[in-house]
NUMARSE-927992 format. One line per field, with one value per residue: residue number from 1; x, y, z of N, C-alpha, C, CB in turn. Coordinates in pm, whole numbers, plus 50000, padded with zeros to 5 digits. Last residue first. Glycine has a CB too. Layout:
NUMARSE-927992
n	(NUM;...) .
n.px	(X;...) .
n.py	(Y;...) .
n.pz	(Z;...) .
ca.px	(X;...) .
ca.py	(Y;...) .
ca.pz	(Z;...) .
c.px	(X;...) .
c.py	(Y;...) .
c.pz	(Z;...) .
cb.px	(X;...) .
cb.py	(Y;...) .
cb.pz	(Z;...) .
This chain:
NUMARSE-927992
n	(152;151;150;149;148;147;146;145;144;143;142;141;140;139;138;137;136;135;134;133;132;131;130;129;128;127;126;125;124;123;122;121;120;119;118;117;116;115;114;113;112;111;110;109;108;107;106;105;104;103;102;101;100;99;98;97;96;95;94;93;92;91;90;89;88;87;86;85;84;83;82;81;80;79;78;77;76;75;74;73;72;71;70;69;68;67;66;65;64;63;62;61;60;59;58;57;56;55;54;53;52;51;50;49;48;47;46;45;44;43;42;41;40;39;38;37;36;35;34;33;32;31;30;29;28;27;26;25;24;23;22;21;20;19;18;17;16;15;14;13;12;11;10;9;8;7;6;5;4;3;2;1) .
n.px	(32129;32330;32674;32779;33018;33169;33192;33299;33138;33176;33219;33190;33349;33218;33145;33128;33201;33105;32967;33112;32919;32872;32680;32517;32468;32341;32480;32393;32346;32431;32319;32468;32447;32654;32843;32819;32588;32600;32903;32885;32954;33170;33302;33647;33780;33769;33878;33661;33620;33693;33700;34050;34265;34289;34478;34408;34092;33857;33646;33297;32998;32654;32407;32267;32278;32512;32793;33047;33404;33747;33924;33905;34009;33798;33462;33244;32931;32791;32576;32498;32527;32522;32794;32974;32905;33128;33237;33413;33546;33618;33736;33473;33242;33289;33093;32936;33058;32899;32691;32811;32707;32508;32548;32805;32751;32575;32753;32927;32747;32688;33016;33279;33351;33141;33104;33364;33390;33190;33293;33531;33421;33271;33289;32979;32732;32515;32494;32722;32645;32444;32602;32779;32604;32520;32767;32837;32629;32687;32948;32903;32726;32904;33093;32925;32860;33111;33167;32891;32889;32772;32450;32353) .
n.py	(86204;86354;86309;86173;86215;86140;86376;86592;86783;87020;86965;86644;86564;86410;86317;86462;86776;86961;87149;87219;87308;87477;87338;87301;87042;86821;86597;86394;86497;86823;86990;87201;87435;87407;87569;87694;87835;88040;88133;88244;88572;88688;88914;88976;88783;88848;88791;88686;88736;88458;88187;88117;88314;88239;88174;88325;88395;88221;88326;88283;88327;88354;88259;88363;88142;88003;88095;87873;87907;87787;87614;87454;87412;87469;87467;87726;87850;88179;88454;88694;88935;88945;89005;88897;88655;88557;88259;88071;87744;87418;87262;87298;87569;87922;88157;88429;88765;89020;89310;89638;89814;89914;89777;89861;90133;90110;90008;90224;90404;90285;90174;90138;89898;89715;89731;89661;89406;89264;89278;89133;88881;88812;88936;88870;88767;88881;88746;88852;89119;89082;88976;89190;89389;89267;89250;89524;89623;89463;89542;89816;89798;89678;89879;90073;89941;89935;90207;90435;90768;90966;91119;91445) .
n.pz	(78458;78710;78776;79080;79347;79648;79910;80052;80167;80003;79738;79605;79299;78995;78656;78417;78316;78139;78285;78606;78884;79185;79456;79761;79996;80104;80179;79986;79735;79643;79358;79118;78861;78569;78303;78057;78041;78231;78381;78717;78831;79086;79330;79401;79676;80028;80350;80606;80958;81178;81255;81234;81021;80663;80418;80092;79968;79771;79522;79474;79297;79386;79472;79682;79877;79876;79697;79647;79694;79699;79829;80142;80390;80569;80440;80552;80655;80594;80568;80322;80181;79906;79833;80002;80242;80481;80643;80879;80835;80980;81169;81408;81321;81394;81569;81387;81376;81583;81542;81626;81921;82086;82328;82400;82453;82668;82859;82885;83002;83247;83303;83245;83374;83312;83031;82943;83057;82920;82660;82690;82762;82537;82216;82040;81956;82082;82321;82446;82490;82682;82889;82935;83027;83267;83403;83425;83586;83817;83886;83940;84158;84344;84376;84499;84736;84854;84894;84900;84839;85118;85159;85236) .
ca.px	(32084;32210;32570;32768;32886;33184;33123;33389;33157;33145;33315;33121;33346;33286;33158;33019;33238;33194;32889;33115;32998;32875;32805;32502;32551;32257;32483;32429;32238;32480;32303;32430;32452;32524;32829;32943;32606;32501;32827;32930;32857;33137;33215;33519;33792;33724;33888;33761;33578;33707;33592;33912;34234;34270;34420;34487;34232;33903;33773;33407;33114;32778;32482;32263;32165;32389;32697;32931;33271;33640;33976;33833;34095;33918;33580;33316;33054;32792;32687;32467;32553;32393;32683;32979;32894;33011;33251;33293;33564;33542;33764;33610;33272;33278;33212;32934;33026;33013;32709;32762;32811;32516;32418;32782;32848;32527;32635;32976;32807;32581;32878;33217;33434;33187;32994;33303;33480;33182;33164;33536;33512;33202;33368;33093;32857;32557;32385;32717;32757;32410;32489;32831;32678;32422;32691;32924;32645;32556;32919;32999;32682;32781;33135;32992;32753;33044;33248;32958;32867;32872;32550;32361) .
ca.py	(86220;86281;86397;86154;86231;86127;86260;86507;86659;87028;87053;86751;86552;86517;86283;86371;86684;86860;87049;87231;87201;87490;87384;87334;87155;86926;86712;86361;86420;86696;86972;87065;87415;87409;87490;87622;87725;87935;88134;88147;88468;88676;88805;89025;88849;88776;88879;88649;88756;88598;88273;88073;88247;88328;88090;88292;88439;88261;88258;88357;88242;88420;88179;88439;88234;87926;88139;87932;87861;87875;87736;87481;87383;87552;87393;87667;87781;88034;88394;88565;88932;88938;89048;89042;88691;88641;88359;88150;87887;87508;87231;87255;87436;87810;88072;88315;88640;88949;89170;89543;89747;89966;89768;89720;90096;90168;89931;90096;90436;90299;90181;90259;90018;89733;89759;89789;89514;89279;89339;89274;88952;88830;88884;88955;88700;88943;88728;88709;89087;89140;88899;89059;89410;89299;89129;89431;89674;89456;89403;89774;89858;89609;89751;90102;89975;89810;90130;90325;90638;90932;91018;91344) .
ca.pz	(78319;78670;78719;78935;79287;79503;79856;79973;80242;80145;79805;79677;79444;79068;78798;78450;78423;78085;78214;78461;78823;79040;79397;79620;79953;80045;80271;80123;79797;79694;79502;79153;79006;78634;78425;78086;77945;78247;78256;78618;78803;78945;79289;79352;79547;79910;80235;80507;80821;81143;81301;81242;81146;80777;80523;80211;79969;79904;79547;79533;79318;79345;79374;79556;79864;79861;79798;79582;79733;79652;79768;80017;80276;80570;80487;80440;80693;80582;80641;80381;80326;79974;79750;79984;80101;80460;80538;80852;80860;80894;81029;81378;81376;81300;81567;81478;81307;81526;81582;81526;81840;81950;82260;82365;82349;82542;82820;82832;82872;83147;83351;83194;83392;83450;83122;82903;83097;83065;82689;82651;82851;82665;82327;82075;81916;81956;82224;82411;82401;82551;82835;82891;82902;83163;83372;83355;83450;83750;83852;83835;84031;84304;84317;84373;84640;84822;84799;84968;84776;85017;85193;85132) .
c.px	(32188;32181;32451;32652;32893;33044;33143;33325;33245;33182;33296;33225;33269;33273;33242;33024;33122;33235;32976;33035;32995;32969;32791;32634;32532;32334;32401;32418;32266;32365;32348;32424;32396;32545;32686;32932;32730;32522;32729;32843;32915;33039;33198;33433;33653;33756;33855;33760;33694;33663;33618;33823;34085;34248;34406;34417;34297;34051;33824;33530;33229;32895;32606;32341;32158;32269;32565;32833;33166;33507;33869;33879;34031;34004;33706;33432;33112;32928;32677;32592;32513;32404;32551;32860;32891;33011;33118;33324;33438;33585;33693;33626;33416;33304;33188;33061;33024;32966;32832;32783;32746;32627;32430;32650;32825;32622;32580;32863;32863;32637;32778;33070;33368;33263;33041;33192;33422;33268;33148;33405;33520;33290;33298;33169;32978;32688;32423;32608;32756;32519;32448;32720;32731;32492;32588;32849;32733;32567;32787;32970;32774;32728;33013;33033;32812;32931;33182;33040;32953;32843;32648;32475) .
c.py	(86189;86305;86312;86241;86212;86125;86258;86377;86556;86899;87052;86833;86670;86489;86391;86325;86590;86756;86936;87118;87219;87383;87391;87389;87176;87051;86832;86481;86389;86623;86831;87055;87277;87392;87500;87535;87643;87816;88017;88157;88372;88562;88804;88908;88894;88855;88796;88750;88729;88616;88422;88181;88217;88249;88176;88197;88398;88292;88312;88267;88329;88328;88250;88371;88298;88016;88066;87969;87934;87822;87833;87614;87418;87533;87479;87586;87710;87978;88243;88509;88803;88930;89051;89094;88844;88686;88434;88250;87959;87652;87322;87216;87398;87678;87954;88233;88526;88825;89109;89400;89652;89906;89811;89705;89952;90132;89980;90008;90309;90330;90190;90273;90147;89865;89790;89827;89650;89397;89362;89345;89101;88909;88916;88889;88791;88883;88783;88683;88942;89107;88951;88974;89278;89317;89155;89305;89581;89505;89388;89631;89818;89664;89673;89973;90003;89832;89997;90244;90533;90792;91000;91247) .
c.pz	(78225;78522;78674;78887;79137;79443;79705;79927;80170;80219;79957;79753;79503;79217;78866;78597;78456;78189;78160;78394;78672;78984;79246;79569;79802;80003;80221;80218;79943;79765;79541;79305;79037;78784;78477;78211;77975;78153;78260;78494;78700;78929;79137;79305;79504;79784;80110;80393;80725;80998;81282;81302;81154;80906;80647;80304;80099;79899;79679;79542;79367;79380;79321;79443;79725;79837;79774;79692;79653;79703;79718;79956;80142;80445;80472;80497;80572;80622;80627;80449;80396;80126;79827;79905;80089;80315;80524;80742;80816;80923;80931;81231;81341;81369;81475;81466;81407;81451;81514;81574;81742;81865;82114;82288;82305;82428;82687;82786;82807;83009;83237;83233;83346;83468;83263;83000;83061;83111;82839;82684;82819;82761;82459;82189;81934;81903;82086;82307;82356;82449;82697;82829;82847;83028;83261;83312;83366;83606;83777;83790;83915;84172;84269;84302;84503;84721;84760;84866;84845;84963;85079;85166) .
cb.px	(32035;32089;32627;32745;32828;33266;32971;33512;33024;32996;33301;33012;33490;33228;33224;33024;33282;33318;32814;33259;32943;32920;32922;32386;32702;32151;32627;32571;32216;32600;32156;32528;32373;32430;32928;33056;32614;32364;32922;32926;32722;33263;33078;33540;33857;33574;34030;33736;33524;33854;33565;33903;34278;34153;34508;34522;34242;33874;33877;33370;33154;32794;32393;32320;32175;32364;32677;32866;33248;33640;34065;33681;34134;34001;33596;33366;33028;32758;32685;32414;32481;32317;32669;33108;32767;33009;33292;33243;33690;33388;33727;33650;33173;33375;33248;32811;33128;33113;32584;32832;32912;32533;32313;32779;32993;32515;32527;33058;32920;32482;32861;33229;33563;33276;32898;33247;33617;33227;33049;33567;33650;33164;33512;33047;32848;32574;32258;32691;32887;32391;32369;32895;32794;32343;32621;33041;32706;32451;32916;33144;32677;32674;33214;33114;32672;32988;33384;32855;32899;33017;32482;32384) .
cb.py	(86355;86323;86480;86001;86368;85995;86261;86476;86598;87058;87195;86694;86545;86657;86141;86249;86761;86926;87114;87231;87059;87633;87292;87437;87130;86966;86755;86307;86291;86717;86997;86961;87526;87297;87537;87721;87779;87992;88124;88004;88528;88653;88817;89126;88755;88747;88944;88507;88897;88648;88246;87946;88334;88421;87963;88416;88591;88151;88280;88411;88165;88560;88143;88578;88341;87839;88294;87833;87882;87885;87699;87485;87238;87523;87261;87777;87682;87992;88437;88467;89046;88818;88956;89082;88627;88764;88293;88222;87943;87491;87091;87137;87330;87828;88025;88228;88612;88911;89089;89565;89671;90113;89855;89632;90113;90323;89940;90024;90542;90409;90300;90262;90000;89617;89643;89781;89497;89150;89250;89288;88891;88694;88944;89098;88655;89093;88797;88622;89118;89294;88906;88984;89508;89428;89077;89393;89816;89540;89318;89786;90010;89621;89668;90192;90097;89745;90102;90235;90644;90939;90885;91410) .
cb.pz	(78292;78755;78600;78898;79320;79465;79893;80053;80271;80165;79752;79774;79503;79032;78817;78357;78549;78029;78100;78410;78864;78997;79438;79598;79987;80143;80292;80127;79721;79792;79545;79094;79082;78578;78531;78102;77804;78226;78131;78676;78754;78859;79358;79237;79440;79917;80224;80454;80802;81163;81445;81325;81265;80752;80550;80285;79949;80008;79429;79671;79187;79414;79259;79577;79969;79984;79793;79477;79883;79498;79654;80042;80276;80692;80410;80338;80807;80438;80792;80273;80391;79924;79630;79915;80036;80558;80402;80980;80784;80915;81002;81468;81322;81183;81711;81452;81193;81635;81549;81390;81930;81954;82332;82493;82400;82553;82928;82937;82889;83190;83441;83045;83319;83491;83125;82759;83031;83135;82637;82500;82844;82726;82325;82114;81771;81974;82274;82537;82469;82562;82931;83008;82925;83200;83498;83442;83452;83826;83978;83887;84044;84413;84420;84396;84689;84950;84858;85041;84625;85076;85226;84993) .
């Protein structure tokens, strides 16, 4: 039986590293970490990358990624925005602190707005939906800062 040639060993490390990096990139994981796992641990590193949970996608400049605790919807929110309304389940969250970009954000417990005190309004410019008190005839869109007027 022949001994394992060092060149063959390096080739296998590179192949497992490349496969793990490709899988990690598709799952929004660190490509470098995924490559290292595949290269140094071989098939075991590849299995670890396959079974890791997907990461949150990277946010565009000036935005941060948040994940709704109620329905698990992922959306981008402006960094300076103190609260947001989940577009999927309409839960309202207050954002805590200023976290680094593209990491999950700690959120306060969700609560629903009282239906008689406010309504959800969609911005005609960016299609962002936000809760607006009925007493406010004009307001600013939380997403694009467009000045809006309540219809009717």
